[in-house]
Short mmCIF file of the C-alpha atoms (twelve columns), coordinates in Angstrom:
data_MODEL
# 
_entry.id   MODEL 
# 
loop_
_atom_site.group_PDB 
_atom_site.id 
_atom_site.type_symbol 
_atom_site.label_atom_id 
_atom_site.label_alt_id 
_atom_site.label_comp_id 
_atom_site.label_asym_id 
_atom_site.label_seq_id 
_atom_site.Cartn_x 
_atom_site.Cartn_y 
_atom_site.Cartn_z 
_atom_site.pdbx_PDB_model_num 
ATOM 1   C CA . MET A 1   6.086   -14.633 -32.014 1 
ATOM 2   C CA . LEU A 2   9.816   -13.967 -32.029 1 
ATOM 3   C CA . THR A 3   9.497   -11.018 -29.645 1 
ATOM 4   C CA . ILE A 4   7.407   -13.076 -27.231 1 
ATOM 5   C CA . ILE A 5   9.996   -15.873 -27.266 1 
ATOM 6   C CA . ILE A 6   12.859  -13.428 -26.686 1 
ATOM 7   C CA . SER A 7   11.003  -11.692 -23.857 1 
ATOM 8   C CA . CYS A 8   10.211  -15.057 -22.237 1 
ATOM 9   C CA . MET A 9   13.877  -15.993 -22.423 1 
ATOM 10  C CA . GLY A 10  14.808  -12.736 -20.717 1 
ATOM 11  C CA . LEU A 11  12.166  -13.206 -18.040 1 
ATOM 12  C CA . PHE A 12  13.326  -16.782 -17.517 1 
ATOM 13  C CA . ALA A 13  16.927  -15.616 -17.090 1 
ATOM 14  C CA . MET A 14  15.854  -12.927 -14.620 1 
ATOM 15  C CA . ALA A 15  13.904  -15.514 -12.632 1 
ATOM 16  C CA . MET A 16  16.935  -17.790 -12.507 1 
ATOM 17  C CA . LEU A 17  19.121  -14.919 -11.326 1 
ATOM 18  C CA . ILE A 18  16.690  -13.791 -8.621  1 
ATOM 19  C CA . ILE A 19  16.140  -17.345 -7.394  1 
ATOM 20  C CA . GLY A 20  19.891  -17.919 -7.341  1 
ATOM 21  C CA . GLN A 21  20.355  -14.811 -5.209  1 
ATOM 22  C CA . ARG A 22  17.502  -15.738 -2.860  1 
ATOM 23  C CA . THR A 23  18.430  -19.399 -2.408  1 
ATOM 24  C CA . ARG A 24  19.317  -18.955 1.240   1 
ATOM 25  C CA . GLU A 25  16.093  -17.034 1.946   1 
ATOM 26  C CA . ILE A 26  14.024  -19.735 0.283   1 
ATOM 27  C CA . GLY A 27  15.837  -22.424 2.259   1 
ATOM 28  C CA . ILE A 28  15.240  -20.620 5.564   1 
ATOM 29  C CA . ARG A 29  11.572  -20.101 4.755   1 
ATOM 30  C CA . LYS A 30  11.150  -23.796 3.933   1 
ATOM 31  C CA . VAL A 31  12.906  -24.855 7.157   1 
ATOM 32  C CA . LEU A 32  10.609  -22.575 9.130   1 
ATOM 33  C CA . GLY A 33  7.562   -24.243 7.581   1 
ATOM 34  C CA . ALA A 34  6.695   -22.362 4.419   1 
ATOM 35  C CA . SER A 35  4.752   -24.397 1.902   1 
ATOM 36  C CA . ALA A 36  5.812   -24.828 -1.703  1 
ATOM 37  C CA . ALA A 37  2.784   -22.799 -2.805  1 
ATOM 38  C CA . GLY A 38  3.822   -19.971 -0.484  1 
ATOM 39  C CA . VAL A 39  7.334   -19.898 -1.928  1 
ATOM 40  C CA . VAL A 40  5.995   -19.961 -5.500  1 
ATOM 41  C CA . THR A 41  3.629   -17.100 -4.656  1 
ATOM 42  C CA . LEU A 42  6.441   -15.116 -3.075  1 
ATOM 43  C CA . ILE A 43  8.672   -15.388 -6.131  1 
ATOM 44  C CA . SER A 44  5.950   -15.018 -8.774  1 
ATOM 45  C CA . ARG A 45  4.347   -11.997 -7.131  1 
ATOM 46  C CA . ASP A 46  7.494   -9.900  -7.578  1 
ATOM 47  C CA . PHE A 47  7.560   -10.526 -11.313 1 
ATOM 48  C CA . LEU A 48  3.824   -10.138 -11.851 1 
ATOM 49  C CA . VAL A 49  3.828   -6.766  -10.071 1 
ATOM 50  C CA . LEU A 50  6.552   -5.561  -12.435 1 
ATOM 51  C CA . VAL A 51  4.643   -6.822  -15.470 1 
ATOM 52  C CA . GLY A 52  1.476   -5.127  -14.169 1 
ATOM 53  C CA . ILE A 53  3.295   -1.804  -13.761 1 
ATOM 54  C CA . ALA A 54  4.668   -2.152  -17.287 1 
ATOM 55  C CA . ILE A 55  1.162   -2.772  -18.621 1 
ATOM 56  C CA . LEU A 56  -0.193  0.284   -16.792 1 
ATOM 57  C CA . ILE A 57  2.541   2.463   -18.262 1 
ATOM 58  C CA . ALA A 58  2.486   1.024   -21.783 1 
ATOM 59  C CA . SER A 59  -1.273  0.876   -22.371 1 
ATOM 60  C CA . PRO A 60  -2.003  4.641   -22.408 1 
ATOM 61  C CA . VAL A 61  1.093   5.302   -24.508 1 
ATOM 62  C CA . ALA A 62  0.127   2.581   -26.989 1 
ATOM 63  C CA . TYR A 63  -3.455  3.866   -27.113 1 
ATOM 64  C CA . PHE A 64  -2.323  7.408   -27.864 1 
ATOM 65  C CA . LEU A 65  0.194   6.358   -30.527 1 
ATOM 66  C CA . MET A 66  -2.225  3.955   -32.210 1 
ATOM 67  C CA . ARG A 67  -4.949  6.580   -32.235 1 
ATOM 68  C CA . GLN A 68  -2.611  9.088   -33.882 1 
ATOM 69  C CA . TRP A 69  -1.482  6.529   -36.436 1 
ATOM 70  C CA . LEU A 70  -5.033  5.414   -37.285 1 
ATOM 71  C CA . LYS A 71  -6.153  9.024   -37.882 1 
ATOM 72  C CA . GLU A 72  -4.110  9.030   -41.083 1 
ATOM 73  C CA . PHE A 73  -6.209  6.351   -42.774 1 
ATOM 74  C CA . ALA A 74  -9.317  7.038   -44.834 1 
ATOM 75  C CA . TYR A 75  -11.298 4.270   -43.161 1 
ATOM 76  C CA . ARG A 76  -10.868 4.900   -39.459 1 
ATOM 77  C CA . ILE A 77  -11.518 2.476   -36.636 1 
ATOM 78  C CA . ASP A 78  -11.509 3.076   -32.928 1 
ATOM 79  C CA . ILE A 79  -9.465  0.983   -30.563 1 
ATOM 80  C CA . HIS A 80  -11.623 -0.575  -27.890 1 
ATOM 81  C CA . TRP A 81  -10.315 -0.835  -24.328 1 
ATOM 82  C CA . SER A 82  -10.883 -4.592  -24.339 1 
ATOM 83  C CA . VAL A 83  -7.927  -5.005  -26.702 1 
ATOM 84  C CA . PHE A 84  -5.586  -3.651  -24.036 1 
ATOM 85  C CA . VAL A 85  -7.218  -5.746  -21.307 1 
ATOM 86  C CA . MET A 86  -6.781  -8.912  -23.363 1 
ATOM 87  C CA . ALA A 87  -3.180  -8.037  -24.257 1 
ATOM 88  C CA . GLY A 88  -2.396  -7.286  -20.614 1 
ATOM 89  C CA . GLY A 89  -4.012  -10.504 -19.457 1 
ATOM 90  C CA . LEU A 90  -2.077  -12.486 -22.038 1 
ATOM 91  C CA . ALA A 91  1.163   -10.795 -20.965 1 
ATOM 92  C CA . MET A 92  0.445   -11.651 -17.320 1 
ATOM 93  C CA . LEU A 93  -0.332  -15.267 -18.253 1 
ATOM 94  C CA . VAL A 94  2.863   -15.653 -20.276 1 
ATOM 95  C CA . ALA A 95  4.921   -14.075 -17.472 1 
ATOM 96  C CA . ALA A 96  3.300   -16.324 -14.863 1 
ATOM 97  C CA . LEU A 97  3.958   -19.460 -16.904 1 
ATOM 98  C CA . THR A 98  7.551   -18.448 -17.586 1 
ATOM 99  C CA . VAL A 99  8.384   -17.663 -13.972 1 
ATOM 100 C CA . SER A 100 6.367   -20.515 -12.468 1 
ATOM 101 C CA . PHE A 101 8.658   -23.189 -13.880 1 
ATOM 102 C CA . GLN A 102 11.693  -21.809 -12.063 1 
ATOM 103 C CA . SER A 103 9.805   -20.899 -8.913  1 
ATOM 104 C CA . VAL A 104 8.300   -24.393 -8.575  1 
ATOM 105 C CA . ARG A 105 11.742  -25.886 -9.028  1 
ATOM 106 C CA . ALA A 106 13.126  -23.597 -6.316  1 
ATOM 107 C CA . ALA A 107 10.219  -24.353 -3.984  1 
ATOM 108 C CA . LEU A 108 10.706  -28.108 -4.279  1 
ATOM 109 C CA . MET A 109 14.467  -28.160 -3.732  1 
ATOM 110 C CA . ASN A 110 15.933  -29.504 -0.520  1 
ATOM 111 C CA . PRO A 111 16.474  -26.600 1.943   1 
ATOM 112 C CA . VAL A 112 19.352  -28.408 3.659   1 
ATOM 113 C CA . LYS A 113 21.438  -28.342 0.479   1 
ATOM 114 C CA . SER A 114 20.835  -24.643 -0.064  1 
ATOM 115 C CA . LEU A 115 21.722  -23.759 3.527   1 
ATOM 116 C CA . ARG A 116 24.764  -26.024 3.598   1 
ATOM 117 C CA . THR A 117 26.335  -24.464 0.495   1 
ATOM 118 C CA . GLU A 118 25.792  -20.878 1.645   1 
# 
């Protein structure tokens, strides 16, 4: 639980940083007619792609290491692929929920204020 909370805090901070850097872009997109859902999708997609790549890299490594570790026990079990699918889906859900809060806030802000301050 602690590692999930710490990783969510890091992801939340990264989302705040990226949104802060892209404030002008978001403001221009909103002025040109982008919907709030389009802005949320734009921001969330970047993070979810990174989480997906991390899952694709980590799953085979975790499978290999767990298989080697479980060989040492007298009563062996096999790791089913559904465990990694569920873990990856849960990781994507947690990442989406973490980033969506900041991205919705950025999508609903007034574009005039963001363009005026830049």
